[in-house]
C-alpha positions as CSV (number, residue, x, y, z in Angstrom):
1,M,0.1,0.0,-0.2
2,A,3.0,2.3,0.7
3,K,4.7,1.7,-2.7
4,D,1.2,2.8,-4.5
5,K,1.1,5.9,-2.6
6,S,4.8,6.8,-3.1
7,Q,4.2,5.9,-7.0
8,A,1.2,8.3,-7.0
9,A,2.7,10.9,-5.3
10,Q,6.0,10.6,-8.1
11,A,3.7,10.7,-11.2
12,A,2.0,13.7,-9.8
13,E,5.5,15.4,-9.6
14,K,6.5,14.6,-13.0
15,P,5.4,17.0,-15.9
16,S,3.0,15.5,-18.0
17,K,3.9,14.8,-21.5
18,A,0.7,14.9,-24.2
19,K,1.4,12.7,-27.3
20,A,1.8,14.8,-30.4
21,P,-0.5,14.3,-33.5
22,H,2.7,12.5,-34.8
23,G,3.3,10.0,-32.1
24,K,6.4,12.1,-30.2
25,A,5.9,13.0,-26.7
26,R,5.8,16.9,-26.1
27,D,5.8,19.3,-23.2
28,E,2.9,21.2,-22.3
29,S,5.3,24.4,-23.2
30,G,4.3,23.2,-27.1
31,K,7.8,22.4,-27.8
32,D,6.9,19.7,-30.3
33,G,8.2,21.1,-33.4
34,F,4.8,22.3,-34.6
35,S,4.5,25.6,-33.1
36,L,5.9,29.0,-35.3
37,T,9.0,29.3,-32.7
38,G,10.0,25.6,-32.8
39,R,9.7,25.7,-36.7
40,I,11.8,29.0,-36.6
41,D,14.4,27.4,-34.3
42,Q,14.6,24.3,-36.6
43,A,15.0,26.4,-39.7
44,K,18.0,28.0,-37.7
45,E,19.6,24.9,-36.8
46,F,19.2,23.4,-40.4
47,F,20.7,26.5,-42.1
48,E,23.6,26.7,-39.6
49,Q,24.4,23.0,-40.0
50,S,24.1,23.1,-43.7
51,K,26.7,26.3,-43.4
52,G,29.1,24.1,-41.6
53,E,29.0,21.3,-44.0
54,L,29.2,23.6,-47.0
55,K,32.7,24.7,-45.4
56,K,33.9,21.1,-45.7
57,V,33.2,20.5,-49.4
58,T,36.2,20.5,-51.7
59,W,35.0,22.9,-54.4
60,P,36.8,22.3,-58.0
61,T,39.2,24.7,-59.6
62,R,38.2,26.5,-62.5
63,E,40.7,24.8,-64.9
64,E,38.8,21.2,-63.7
65,T,35.4,22.5,-64.2
66,V,36.2,23.9,-67.9
67,K,38.2,20.3,-68.6
68,T,34.8,18.3,-67.2
69,G,32.7,20.5,-68.9
70,I,34.3,20.2,-72.3
71,A,34.3,16.4,-71.8
72,V,30.9,16.4,-71.2
73,L,30.4,18.4,-74.9
74,V,32.8,15.9,-76.4
75,F,30.8,12.9,-75.2
76,S,27.3,14.9,-75.9
77,V,28.3,15.2,-79.4
78,V,29.7,11.7,-79.8
79,M,26.7,10.4,-78.6
80,A,24.6,12.3,-80.6
81,I,26.3,11.2,-84.0
82,Y,26.4,7.5,-83.0
83,L,22.6,7.5,-82.3
84,G,22.1,10.0,-85.2
85,V,23.8,7.2,-87.6
86,V,21.9,4.0,-85.7
87,D,18.7,5.6,-86.1
88,M,19.2,6.3,-90.0
89,A,20.3,2.8,-90.5
90,L,17.1,1.2,-88.8
91,S,15.2,3.6,-90.5
92,R,16.2,2.3,-93.7
93,L,16.2,-1.1,-92.8
94,V,12.4,-0.9,-91.9
95,A,11.8,1.4,-95.0
96,L,13.4,-1.6,-97.0
97,I,11.6,-4.8,-95.3
98,L,8.1,-2.8,-95.6
99,S,8.7,-1.9,-99.5
């Protein structure tokens, strides 16, 4: 019986937590991420972390960017010519079969 009273007293002392719509417990103060101040704080934290991560990025030099850009253009032209030749050959083959 004494245990029941002490457990009830402990439960009364703990701050009550309600369930947020997404299933996580939240304090009565409303800090569940759905309040405006909670959203603003989350956005600030996100942008601060993003800024820190961007500082860790190794950016390519101008020379590397130009070289890779030229490689992409050359590859695109080669593929366009190849696909054009294959398309023309298949079109003539189909026309020959159907005539």
